[in-house]
C-alpha positions as CSV (number, residue, x, y, z in Angstrom):
1,M,100.4,114.4,90.2
2,Q,102.6,111.8,91.4
3,Q,100.2,110.4,94.6
4,K,97.7,110.3,90.9
5,G,100.3,108.1,89.6
6,F,100.8,105.9,92.3
7,T,97.4,105.5,93.2
8,L,96.6,103.6,89.6
9,W,99.6,101.6,89.4
10,F,98.6,101.1,92.6
11,T,94.8,99.9,91.4
12,G,96.3,98.2,88.9
13,M,99.2,95.9,90.5
14,S,95.5,95.0,93.1
15,G,93.5,94.3,90.4
16,A,95.3,92.0,86.9
17,G,98.8,92.5,89.0
18,K,97.6,90.3,91.6
19,T,96.2,87.5,89.4
20,T,99.9,87.7,87.7
21,L,101.8,87.3,90.5
22,A,99.5,84.7,91.7
23,Q,99.7,82.6,88.7
24,R,104.2,82.9,88.4
25,L,104.4,82.3,92.1
């Protein structure tokens, strides 16, 4: 159950998170 949440979080980071981090940096 915890791994599923981590996977969803990781997928979100790889998708929208990376773009946000790239713009901030």
